[in-house]
C-alpha positions in Angstrom: -44.7 -137.7 -106.0 -45.7 -140.5 -108.3 -48.6 -140.2 -110.8 -50.5 -142.9 -109.1 -50.3 -141.3 -105.6 -51.6 -138.0 -107.0 -54.6 -139.7 -108.5 -55.4 -141.3 -105.1 -55.0 -138.0 -103.1 -57.4 -135.9 -105.2 -60.6 -137.8 -104.5 -59.8 -137.8 -100.8 -59.6 -134.0 -100.7 -62.8 -133.8 -102.7 -64.5 -136.1 -100.2 -63.3 -133.9 -97.2 -64.5 -130.7 -98.7 -67.9 -132.1 -99.5 -68.3 -133.2 -95.8 -67.6 -129.7 -94.5 -70.0 -128.1 -96.9 -72.8 -130.5 -95.8 -72.2 -129.8 -92.2 -72.4 -126.1 -92.7 -75.6 -126.5 -94.7 -77.2 -128.6 -91.9 -76.3 -126.0 -89.3 -77.7 -123.2 -91.4 -81.0 -125.0 -91.8 -81.2 -125.6 -88.1 -80.6 -121.9 -87.3 -83.3 -120.9 -89.7 -85.7 -123.4 -88.2 -85.0 -122.2 -84.7 -85.6 -118.6 -85.8 -88.9 -119.5 -87.4 -89.9 -121.5 -84.4 -89.2 -118.6 -82.0 -91.3 -116.2 -84.1 -94.1 -118.7 -84.1 -94.0 -118.9 -80.3 -93.8 -115.2 -79.9 -96.7 -114.7 -82.2 -98.8 -117.3 -80.4 -97.9 -115.7 -77.0 -98.9 -112.2 -78.2 -102.1 -113.6 -79.5 -102.9 -115.3 -76.3 -102.0 -112.2 -74.1 -105.1 -110.4 -72.7 -105.7 -106.9 -74.1 -106.2 -104.2 -71.4 -109.5 -102.5 -72.1 -110.2 -98.8 -71.2 -112.1 -98.2 -68.0 -114.9 -95.6 -68.0 -114.3 -93.0 -65.2 -115.5 -89.6 -64.1 -112.9 -87.0 -63.4 -112.9 -83.5 -61.8 -110.2 -80.9 -61.9 -107.9 -80.1 -59.0 -108.9 -76.7 -57.7 -107.5 -74.0 -55.4 -110.0 -72.7 -52.9 -110.5 -71.8 -49.3 -111.2 -74.7 -47.0 -112.2 -74.8 -43.3 -111.7 -77.5 -40.6 -115.1 -77.0 -38.9 -115.9 -79.7 -36.3 -119.4 -80.3 -34.9 -119.8 -81.8 -31.4 -123.2 -82.9 -30.0 -124.0 -81.8 -26.4 -126.5 -80.5 -23.9 -127.3 -77.2 -22.5 -127.0 -76.7 -18.8 -127.6 -73.9 -16.3 -124.5 -72.0 -15.3 -125.4 -72.6 -11.7 -128.3 -74.2 -9.8 -129.3 -74.6 -6.2 -132.3 -75.7 -4.0 -134.1 -73.4 -1.7 -135.1 -74.9 1.7 -136.1 -73.6 5.1 -133.6 -73.8 8.0 -136.3 -74.6 10.5 -139.4 -76.7 10.7 -142.8 -75.1 10.3 -146.0 -74.8 8.3 -145.7 -73.1 4.9 -148.0 -70.1 5.1 -147.2 -68.5 1.8 -145.2 -69.2 -1.3 -144.8 -66.1 -3.5 -143.2 -67.5 -6.7 -143.9 -70.2 -9.2 -142.2 -72.1 -12.0 -140.6 -69.7 -14.5 -140.6 -66.6 -12.3 -137.5 -64.5 -12.4 -135.8 -63.9 -9.0 -133.7 -61.0 -7.6 -130.8 -61.5 -5.2 -132.1 -61.5 -1.6 -135.7 -61.8 -2.6 -138.1 -63.5 -0.1 -140.0 -66.3 -1.7 -141.7 -68.1 1.2 -143.0 -67.5 4.7 -143.5 -70.0 7.5 -145.8 -69.8 10.5 -144.0 -67.4 12.9 -146.2 -67.3 16.0 -143.9 -69.5 18.0 -140.8 -67.7 16.9 -142.3 -64.3 17.8 -143.2 -65.6 21.2 -139.7 -66.8 21.8 -138.4 -63.4 20.8 -140.7 -61.7 23.3 -139.7 -64.1 26.0 -136.0 -63.6 25.3 -136.4 -59.8 25.3 -138.2 -59.9 28.7 -135.5 -62.1 30.2 -132.9 -59.6 29.0 -134.8 -56.8 30.7 -134.8 -58.7 33.9 -131.1 -59.4 33.7 -130.4 -55.7 33.0 -132.4 -54.7 36.1 -130.4 -57.2 38.2 -127.2 -55.6 37.0 -128.5 -52.2 38.2 -129.3 -53.7 41.6 -126.0 -55.4 42.0 -124.2 -52.3 40.9 -125.9 -50.3 43.6 -125.0 -53.0 46.2 -121.4 -53.0 45.0 -121.3 -49.2 45.4 -122.6 -49.4 49.0 -120.1 -52.1 49.8 -117.3 -50.0 48.5 -118.3 -47.0 50.6 -118.7 -49.2 53.7 -115.2 -50.6 53.1 -113.7 -47.1 52.8 -115.4 -46.0 56.0 -114.2 -49.0 58.0 -110.7 -48.6 56.6 -110.6 -44.9 57.6 -111.8 -45.8 61.1 -109.1 -48.5 61.4 -106.5 -46.0 60.5 -107.6 -43.9 63.5 -107.7 -47.0 65.7 -111.5 -47.0 66.1 -112.3 -50.1 63.9 -110.8 -53.4 64.6 -109.0 -55.6 62.0 -111.9 -58.0 62.0 -114.2 -55.1 61.0 -112.0 -54.2 58.1 -111.8 -57.8 56.9 -115.5 -58.1 57.0 -116.0 -54.9 55.0 -113.5 -56.1 52.4 -115.3 -59.5 52.1 -118.7 -57.7 51.6 -117.1 -55.6 48.8 -115.6 -58.6 47.1 -119.0 -60.4 47.2 -120.9 -57.4 45.8 -118.3 -57.1 43.0 -118.7 -60.8 42.1 -122.5 -60.5 42.1 -122.2 -57.5 39.8 -120.0 -59.5 37.3 -122.5 -62.4 37.4 -125.4 -60.1 36.6 -123.5 -58.5 33.7 -122.7 -62.0 32.4 -126.3 -62.9 32.6 -127.1 -59.8 30.5 -124.7 -60.9 27.8 -126.3 -64.4 27.9 -129.8 -63.0 27.6 -128.7 -60.7 24.8 -127.3 -63.7 22.9 -130.6 -65.6 23.5 -132.5 -62.7 22.2 -130.4 -62.6 19.0 -130.8 -66.3 18.6 -134.6 -65.9 18.9 -134.5 -63.1 16.4 -132.5 -65.1 13.9 -134.9 -68.0 14.3 -137.7 -65.6 13.6 -135.9 -64.5 10.5 -135.7 -68.1 9.3 -139.5 -68.1 9.0 -138.9 -65.9 5.9 -137.2 -67.9 3.2 -135.1 -65.9 0.8 -132.9 -66.6 -2.2 -129.4 -65.2 -2.3 -126.1 -65.7 -4.1 -122.7 -64.1 -3.9 -121.2 -64.3 -7.4 -123.4 -61.8 -9.1 -124.0 -63.4 -12.6 -127.1 -63.3 -14.7 -130.8 -63.8 -14.1 -132.1 -66.6 -11.9 -135.4 -68.3 -12.5 -137.5 -70.8 -10.6 -137.0 -74.2 -12.2 -139.2 -76.4 -10.0 -141.7 -76.0 -7.2 -141.8 -79.0 -4.8 -144.4 -78.0 -2.1 -147.6 -76.1 -1.8 -148.9 -73.6 0.8 -150.1 -75.2 4.0 -147.6 -78.1 3.9 -145.8 -79.0 7.1 -142.1 -78.8 6.4 -139.1 -80.3 8.2 -135.9 -78.4 8.3 -134.0 -78.5 5.0 -137.1 -79.7 3.1 -136.7 -78.5 -0.6 -139.2 -75.8 -1.6 -137.8 -74.6 -4.9 -135.0 -75.2 -7.3 -133.3 -72.1 -8.9 -131.3 -71.9 -12.1 -129.0 -69.3 -13.5 -130.0 -69.1 -17.2 -127.9 -66.2 -18.5 -125.5 -67.2 -19.8 -126.1 -70.9 -20.4 -123.4 -73.6 -20.5 -123.2 -76.0 -23.4 -121.5 -79.2 -22.4 -119.9 -81.3 -25.2 -117.3 -84.1 -25.2 -114.4 -84.2 -27.7 -112.0 -87.0 -28.7 -108.3 -87.0 -28.1 -107.5 -85.9 -31.7 -109.4 -82.6 -31.4 -108.6 -81.8 -27.7 -105.2 -80.2 -28.4 -106.7 -77.8 -30.9 -109.2 -76.3 -28.5 -108.4 -73.6 -25.9 -110.4 -71.3 -23.5 -111.7 -68.2 -25.3 -112.0 -69.9 -28.7 -115.1 -68.8 -30.6 -117.9 -71.3 -31.5 -121.5 -71.5 -32.7 -124.3 -73.4 -31.1 -127.4 -74.6 -33.0 -130.5 -76.3 -31.8 -133.3 -78.2 -33.5 -135.8 -76.0 -31.5 -134.5 -73.0 -33.5 -133.8 -74.3 -37.0 -131.6 -72.1 -39.1 -130.5 -69.9 -36.2 -127.0 -69.8 -34.8 -126.1 -68.7 -31.3 -122.6 -67.3 -30.7 -120.6 -69.1 -28.0 -117.2 -69.2 -26.4 -115.1 -72.1 -25.0 -114.9 -71.4 -21.2 -113.4 -74.5 -19.7 -111.6 -77.7 -20.7 -111.5 -80.7 -18.4 -108.0 -81.7 -17.6 -108.6 -85.5 -18.1 -110.3 -88.0 -20.4 -112.8 -90.5 -19.2 -111.5 -94.0 -19.6 -114.9 -95.4 -20.8 -115.2 -93.0 -23.7 -111.7 -91.5 -24.2 -113.3 -88.1 -24.4 -112.9 -84.9 -22.4 -115.6 -82.5 -21.2 -115.7 -79.1 -22.8 -117.9 -76.2 -21.5 -119.0 -73.3 -23.7 -120.7 -70.2 -22.5 -123.7 -69.3 -24.6 -125.1 -65.8 -24.1 -128.9 -65.8 -24.5 -130.4 -62.5 -23.4 -133.7 -63.4 -25.2 -134.0 -66.6 -23.2 -134.6 -68.6 -26.4 -132.6 -71.6 -25.2 -133.4 -73.7 -22.2 -131.3 -76.0 -20.0 -131.6 -79.6 -21.1 -131.9 -78.9 -24.8 -129.9 -81.0 -27.2 -127.5 -78.8 -29.2 -124.6 -79.1 -31.6 -121.5 -76.9 -31.1 -119.5 -76.0 -34.2 -115.9 -75.0 -33.6 -113.5 -73.7 -36.4 -110.2 -75.5 -35.8 -108.4 -74.3 -38.9 -108.9 -72.3 -42.1 -106.7 -72.2 -45.2 -107.5 -69.5 -47.8 -105.6 -70.8 -50.9 -105.5 -74.6 -50.6 -105.2 -77.3 -53.2 -108.6 -79.0 -53.0 -109.9 -82.3 -54.5 -113.1 -84.2 -54.0 -112.8 -86.5 -51.0 -114.2 -89.4 -53.1 -111.0 -89.3 -55.2 -108.8 -90.4 -52.3 -108.0 -94.2 -52.4 -105.5 -96.6 -50.9 -103.1 -98.7 -53.0 -100.3 -100.8 -51.5 -100.8 -99.2 -48.1 -100.5 -95.7 -49.4 -103.1 -93.0 -49.6 -103.4 -91.2 -52.9 -105.4 -90.3 -56.0 -105.5 -91.4 -59.7 -104.7 -88.6 -62.1 -106.0 -88.7 -65.7 -102.8 -88.6 -67.8 -103.8 -86.5 -70.8 -100.8 -87.6 -73.0 -101.2 -91.3 -72.5 -104.9 -91.5 -71.8 -104.3 -93.6 -68.8 -104.4 -93.5 -65.0 -101.4 -92.5 -62.9 -101.4 -93.1 -59.2 -100.0 -90.3 -57.1 -99.5 -90.7 -53.3 -100.8 -87.6 -51.4 -100.8 -86.3 -47.8 -104.3 -85.1 -46.9 -104.9 -82.1 -44.7 -108.3 -80.6 -43.8 -111.4 -82.6 -44.8 -114.4 -80.3 -45.2 -117.5 -82.3 -46.1 -117.0 -83.5 -49.7 -113.7 -81.7 -50.2 -110.2 -82.6 -49.0 -107.0 -80.5 -48.9 -103.8 -81.9 -50.4 -100.7 -80.8 -48.5 -98.2 -82.8 -50.6 -97.2 -83.0 -53.4 -98.1 -80.0 -55.6 -101.0 -81.4 -57.5 -102.6 -80.3 -60.8 -104.8 -81.8 -63.5 -107.8 -83.9 -63.2 -108.5 -86.6 -60.6 -110.7 -89.7 -60.9 -113.8 -89.5 -58.7 -115.8 -92.4 -60.0 -114.5 -95.8 -61.1 -111.1 -95.5 -59.3 -111.7 -98.8 -57.6 -111.1 -100.5 -61.0 -107.9 -98.7 -61.7 -104.2 -99.6 -61.4 -101.2 -97.5 -62.4 -101.3 -97.3 -66.2 -104.9 -98.5 -66.8 -106.3 -97.0 -70.0 -109.2 -94.5 -69.4 -112.4 -93.6 -71.0 -112.8 -90.2 -69.4 -116.0 -88.3 -68.6 -116.1 -85.0 -66.9 -118.3 -84.7 -63.9 -121.7 -83.6 -65.2 -121.0 -84.4 -68.9 -121.2 -87.4 -71.2 -118.4 -89.9 -71.9 -115.6 -89.1 -74.2 -111.8 -89.7 -74.7 
């Protein structure tokens, strides 16, 4: 290469190297600028982001304790049975031997009607029966005579002394006498029946109470008439109640019905006897639900030998449906819903924040609830949980104490 050419080539290379260096310098400055800009944006975003403040809450520890599913059903006391006492015949009420509240015995006579007419009818029927019996004796004697006459004529006919006509006539008289005797005997039966009917009618003038199923004491609940009143047949005189044992009638919803059964023990309380409990037992469950209320009728037998309770009283029946001795128990106020799930907020000791735990609740007994799943331990939030989400910082205060972390 010539000397002149070398001189021309050197400046050209120098110029090329200088251009590359400048380009690299520009790119480096741009990268540094972008990095500084990104840091400024991140710093500004962090400054503008809201700071989550701690929420003051009250917590209580998860405990293990016995818990009962005790349901209370309102209802009414009723008599085990009731009926109305009324005369079977018309008449004037001469005497009424009982009044409201009186205790009754099975078969006891409680009222008497005027019986003069009934007694007269009995006497007349008895006399007519005597006449019919006398007629039977007379007809029996006539039949015996006709029979003897028939035998005599038949004997004479066998010897050729009596004619065939005589024998036929004697036979006819015997048949007639026998028929008259049967008629007289039938009249005796008729008069006997008439006498019994008259005696029954006379017995109806004495009104008695009776029942066939034994049971407890009966008492007079109401008295509808007074002595001297003219009564038609089947006019109510008294109403009678069986008050031992009493029946408590309650109505239960569908969710509780499958957990009840005859023979199950219960307790009945009444406002009339505050603080006193009466033992009871489920006797009957209705086999259907009323469409209007979607409830079923339940009857409980309530023994009450002291007669402290009365039919018509308002009562509350308490039935123990279930009992768990060693259950995981939390305050019922701690149970909340988040995203369609039922659960509780646990106070996370390590992070000092709330942690939402879905739970399956079992028995609820007043202010306590049983947790069936999962196995729960620690402390649950009982006040302020409506402000919480998962991870919310907490300012914890134990129930009954001041605030603290």
